[in-house]
NUMIDREN-647470 format. One line per 2 residues: number of its first residue (from 0); their letters; for each residue y, x, z of C-alpha. Coordinates in nm, 3 decimals, m for minus. Layout:
<sites>
NUM = A = Y X Z  ...;
</sites>
This chain:
<sites>
0 = MT = m0.751 1.748 m1.848  m0.515 1.759 m1.557;
2 = PA = m0.702 1.751 m1.225  m0.636 1.469 m0.971;
4 = VI = m0.369 1.549 m0.723  m0.613 1.432 m0.449;
6 = HT = m0.988 1.438 m0.490  m1.241 1.364 m0.219;
8 = QG = m1.609 1.348 m0.249  m1.817 1.250 0.047;
10 = IC = m1.571 1.356 0.318  m1.644 1.217 0.664;
12 = KT = m1.526 1.268 1.014  m1.687 1.203 1.361;
14 = FG = m1.524 1.227 1.701  m1.793 1.234 1.964;
16 = DH = m2.016 0.925 1.918  m1.749 0.758 1.698;
18 = RA = m1.767 0.778 1.307  m1.412 0.755 1.232;
20 = LK = m1.467 0.805 0.853  m1.788 0.762 0.656;
22 = PL = m1.851 0.947 0.335  m1.552 0.879 0.112;
24 = DM = m1.492 0.936 m0.260  m1.149 0.878 m0.395;
26 = EV = m0.890 1.017 m0.636  m0.510 1.000 m0.656;
28 = GQ = m0.376 1.075 m1.004  m0.053 1.254 m1.092;
30 = GR = 0.251 1.030 m1.068  0.062 0.738 m0.917;
32 = IV = 0.162 0.522 m0.615  m0.153 0.458 m0.422;
34 = GL = m0.169 0.222 m0.140  m0.407 0.315 0.157;
36 = LG = m0.498 m0.011 0.315  m0.698 m0.131 0.617;
38 = PN = m0.688 m0.300 0.949  m0.612 m0.097 1.264;
40 = GA = m0.894 0.152 1.327  m1.020 0.149 0.974;
42 = GK = m0.995 0.531 0.942  m0.664 0.558 0.760;
44 = TT = m0.495 0.792 0.999  m0.805 1.009 1.012;
46 = LL = m0.796 1.040 0.636  m0.430 1.124 0.628;
48 = RM = m0.473 1.403 0.883  m0.742 1.556 0.672;
50 = LT = m0.520 1.534 0.367  m0.237 1.706 0.548;
52 = GI = m0.462 1.977 0.714  m0.430 1.864 1.070;
54 = TR = m0.801 1.812 1.090  m1.088 1.910 0.868;
56 = PD = m1.368 1.701 0.723  m1.705 1.747 0.885;
58 = EG = m1.873 1.735 0.541  m1.782 1.681 0.177;
60 = EL = m1.539 1.822 m0.064  m1.147 1.779 m0.044;
62 = TI = m0.932 1.925 m0.321  m0.551 1.900 m0.369;
64 = WG = m0.425 1.993 m0.720  m0.778 2.113 m0.801;
66 = EK = m0.782 2.364 m0.510  m0.983 2.360 m0.190;
68 = HH = m0.733 2.243 0.081  m0.550 2.536 0.235;
70 = RG = m0.224 2.592 0.423  m0.052 2.730 0.116;
72 = LL = m0.038 2.383 m0.046  0.148 2.231 0.251;
74 = SR = 0.489 2.340 0.119  0.437 2.126 m0.186;
76 = MG = 0.367 1.808 0.031  0.574 1.578 0.241;
78 = YL = 0.411 1.390 0.528  0.570 1.111 0.736;
80 = PE = 0.334 1.024 1.025  0.342 0.700 1.197;
82 = ER = 0.428 0.875 1.526  0.796 0.961 1.545;
84 = GL = 0.906 1.322 1.595  1.283 1.355 1.619;
86 = YK = 1.436 1.548 1.912  1.682 1.326 2.079;
88 = GM = 1.911 1.595 2.208  1.992 1.752 1.856;
90 = RV = 2.251 1.620 1.614  2.111 1.444 1.321;
92 = AE = 2.203 1.674 1.037  2.098 1.984 1.236;
94 = QV = 1.764 1.820 1.306  1.699 1.750 0.935;
96 = LY = 1.829 2.098 0.829  1.592 2.255 1.088;
98 = FA = 1.294 2.088 0.937  1.415 2.205 0.590;
100 = SL = 1.433 2.555 0.705  1.071 2.535 0.816;
102 = RG = 0.990 2.434 0.455  1.170 2.744 0.319;
104 = MK = 1.489 2.578 0.204  1.808 2.789 0.198;
106 = RT = 2.079 2.636 0.426  2.341 2.578 0.139;
108 = DA = 2.068 2.400 m0.075  1.946 2.187 0.207;
110 = ER = 2.304 2.080 0.300  2.372 1.978 m0.053;
112 = EL = 2.057 1.779 m0.085  2.109 1.627 0.259;
114 = KG = 2.455 1.490 0.169  2.307 1.315 m0.136;
116 = WF = 2.030 1.156 0.065  2.268 1.052 0.341;
118 = ER = 2.481 0.875 0.081  2.194 0.709 m0.098;
120 = LE = 2.040 0.578 0.225  2.365 0.498 0.389;
122 = VE = 2.351 0.744 0.687  2.687 0.920 0.603;
124 = GW = 2.844 0.853 0.940  2.564 1.003 1.140;
126 = WN = 2.590 1.375 1.035  2.720 1.498 1.364;
128 = RE = 2.587 1.219 1.595  2.306 1.278 1.832;
130 = VG = 1.951 1.168 1.740  1.931 0.981 2.064;
132 = DL = 2.194 0.734 1.943  2.002 0.630 1.639;
134 = SK = 1.850 0.280 1.623  1.478 0.259 1.537;
136 = GM = 1.554 0.174 1.179  1.815 0.441 1.136;
138 = AQ = 1.578 0.695 1.288  1.313 0.593 1.042;
140 = KV = 1.547 0.654 0.748  1.637 1.002 0.886;
142 = QF = 1.269 1.087 0.919  1.211 0.973 0.561;
144 = IA = 1.495 1.197 0.447  1.343 1.488 0.643;
146 = TV = 1.013 1.421 0.467  1.152 1.429 0.111;
148 = LH = 1.435 1.679 0.146  1.236 1.987 0.023;
150 = RP = 1.132 1.796 m0.290  0.768 1.773 m0.237;
152 = EL = 0.532 1.699 m0.526  0.307 1.482 m0.307;
154 = LI = 0.436 1.239 m0.054  0.201 1.109 0.218;
156 = LD = 0.368 0.829 0.405  0.232 0.638 0.710;
158 = EP = 0.399 0.306 0.769  0.738 0.414 0.623;
160 = FS = 0.891 0.071 0.664  0.842 0.048 1.030;
162 = GL = 1.152 m0.065 1.215  1.345 m0.124 0.884;
164 = DP = 1.524 m0.447 0.821  1.464 m0.599 0.468;
166 = IN = 1.782 m0.448 0.321  1.701 m0.097 0.440;
168 = AQ = 1.337 m0.135 0.349  1.444 m0.224 m0.004;
170 = LV = 1.675 0.092 m0.008  1.366 0.303 0.082;
172 = RE = 1.141 0.134 m0.172  1.394 0.205 m0.448;
174 = EM = 1.412 0.569 m0.345  1.034 0.598 m0.361;
176 = LR = 1.033 0.454 m0.707  1.303 0.685 m0.814;
178 = LV = 1.114 0.985 m0.690  0.800 0.884 m0.877;
180 = RE = 0.972 0.787 m1.204  1.228 1.056 m1.227;
182 = EG = 1.076 1.345 m1.056  0.711 1.293 m1.097;
184 = VT = 0.624 1.273 m0.742  0.277 1.141 m0.642;
186 = LL = 0.275 0.895 m0.342  0.004 0.790 m0.100;
188 = LS = 0.126 0.501 0.103  m0.044 0.384 0.420;
190 = TH = 0.107 0.042 0.509  0.031 m0.311 0.635;
192 = DM = 0.322 m0.448 0.429  0.131 m0.618 0.148;
194 = GS = 0.463 m0.728 m0.029  0.535 m0.353 m0.063;
196 = VE = 0.195 m0.299 m0.203  0.241 m0.552 m0.484;
198 = SL = 0.588 m0.418 m0.565  0.526 m0.048 m0.550;
200 = CD = 0.152 0.049 m0.589  m0.037 0.124 m0.902;
202 = DV = m0.369 0.152 m0.718  m0.508 0.089 m0.379;
204 = VM = m0.792 0.216 m0.159  m0.904 m0.010 0.124;
206 = LN = m1.104 0.107 0.426  m1.269 m0.104 0.701;
208 = QG = m1.460 0.041 0.995  m1.448 0.386 0.828;
210 = TK = m1.589 0.269 0.499  m1.425 0.235 0.164;
212 = VL = m1.457 m0.147 0.070  m1.224 m0.170 m0.222;
214 = GG = m1.055 0.052 m0.474  m0.889 0.028 m0.814;
216 = QV = m0.565 m0.081 m0.989  m0.364 m0.350 m0.806;
218 = DE = m0.340 m0.578 m1.106  m0.708 m0.561 m1.182;
220 = IR = m0.799 m0.621 m0.819  m0.580 m0.923 m0.795;
222 = SA = m0.703 m1.060 m1.121  m1.067 m1.024 m1.019;
224 = AS = m1.006 m1.189 m0.684  m0.830 m1.477 m0.867;
226 = QG = m1.097 m1.535 m1.127  m1.194 m1.904 m1.142;
228 = QV = m0.892 m2.010 m0.918  m0.700 m2.290 m1.077;
230 = HL = m0.402 m2.512 m0.963  m0.410 m2.869 m1.098;
232 = RG = m0.143 m3.126 m1.088  m0.176 m3.482 m1.215;
234 = RG = m0.190 m3.857 m1.153  m0.486 m4.093 m1.134;
236 = NL = m0.789 m4.174 m0.930  m0.834 m3.858 m0.725;
238 = LA = m1.152 m3.972 m0.549  m1.327 m4.049 m0.876;
240 = FV = m1.215 m3.722 m1.027  m1.346 m3.512 m0.734;
242 = NA = m1.681 m3.690 m0.726  m1.714 m3.639 m1.104;
244 = LG = m1.651 m3.265 m1.058  m1.987 m3.241 m0.883;
246 = AQ = m2.109 m2.883 m0.881  m1.873 m2.752 m1.144;
248 = AK = m1.588 m2.690 m0.914  m1.493 m2.665 m0.539;
250 = VD = m1.178 m2.821 m0.404  m1.008 m2.562 m0.184;
252 = RS = m0.691 m2.770 m0.113  m0.556 m3.103 m0.206;
254 = AT = m0.234 m3.298 m0.130  m0.075 m3.608 m0.280;
256 = NE = 0.296 m3.687 m0.276  0.436 m4.002 m0.441;
258 = GV = 0.125 m4.049 m0.636  0.108 m3.694 m0.777;
260 = HE = m0.204 m3.493 m0.677  m0.202 m3.121 m0.626;
262 = LD = m0.537 m2.941 m0.614  m0.645 m2.581 m0.574;
264 = LT = m0.986 m2.544 m0.739  m1.255 m2.270 m0.765;
266 = LL = m1.446 m2.300 m1.077  m1.829 m2.260 m1.057;
268 = NG = m2.124 m2.227 m1.286  m1.940 m2.044 m1.568;
270 = WD = m1.663 m2.304 m1.604  m1.336 m2.177 m1.739;
272 = MP = m0.991 m2.323 m1.780  m1.052 m2.488 m2.118;
274 = AL = m1.366 m2.657 m1.982  m1.181 m2.777 m1.682;
276 = LS = m0.893 m2.922 m1.894  m1.139 m3.087 m2.145;
278 = FA = m1.300 m3.258 m1.833  m0.983 m3.332 m1.642;
280 = VN = m0.798 m3.513 m1.921  m1.071 m3.775 m1.922;
282 = HL = m1.011 m3.848 m1.560  m0.650 m3.768 m1.477;
284 = DV = m0.305 m3.777 m1.636  m0.280 m3.400 m1.622;
286 = ME = 0.069 m3.270 m1.561  0.002 m2.899 m1.501;
288 = AS = m0.292 m2.653 m1.493  m0.247 m2.289 m1.424;
290 = PI = m0.435 m1.996 m1.288  m0.380 m1.903 m0.915;
292 = QK = m0.284 m1.537 m0.865  m0.415 m1.414 m0.532;
294 = SM = m0.172 m1.208 m0.324  m0.275 m0.871 m0.185;
296 = EE = m0.257 m1.029 0.155  m0.516 m1.275 0.060;
298 = VF = m0.725 m1.012 m0.093  m0.690 m0.797 0.219;
300 = VT = m0.805 m1.072 0.450  m1.098 m1.181 0.232;
302 = TV = m1.230 m0.833 0.169  m1.218 m0.742 0.540;
304 = EN = m1.367 m1.069 0.653  m1.656 m1.027 0.387;
306 = HR = m1.724 m0.675 0.498  m1.742 m0.770 0.858;
308 = SH = m1.965 m1.066 0.801  m2.208 m0.846 0.595;
310 = G = m2.151 m0.523 0.774;
</sites>
């Protein structure tokens, strides 16, 4: 059995009196795109810095490709931190080629790879321009290129879409997917962009206040959060229908336009869609009934709020 690319068991980190990360168990499988989610101060950056060897766990076990973390593994990894690290006085290509040399790439190989990346991310005209002339979004694309140029097997990206307009964000997303699908790269993505989580990620790990509060496959998490959520559309006596529902369902939202009622319902006490429909057709002229799929943004907000209220 192939070991997980990233495996942690009980790792934690304290800075002074602040417990930045409480004992954490997680795995990232080969070729998966995993979203690392959480509000500001949740412990995400602390975890990323441990995974990249910047800091060490106080306790617990951390392995990468089945090996205890050591500096020899870093050449197989690419890390894009949230903090920006380009030198404004250097020319753009020379900056990226310098980073490539630190990763052990030969100059000719690095130049060839860099030309391909500049074309794909539409940075061709910036080869000999100074870094200080780059816009925030263009600088972000250049830093992404510097992170992936040496063909890492594991990519760890912290807010990679920061500063990118929608068109360039889509360009970067497409390249992430290509790296995973064509080159077998494993990707750990820390982001607040829930749309990108839905379109990119296979799995998520969510932290809040240093604690893991959610983990699993994106589709399964959204389905579980949406269980019992139904959208109903129809005509008839809305007040009588709602009163007849009693304790079988809760009305989360209702609106009426030109005699057509729109309701979002949460089914209770074991009720399912067939039971609701059987009941509803006796009270309304039902025009539509469909499950509501919760977005990852809704899952994020609900999970964090529930943890804070019970934490």
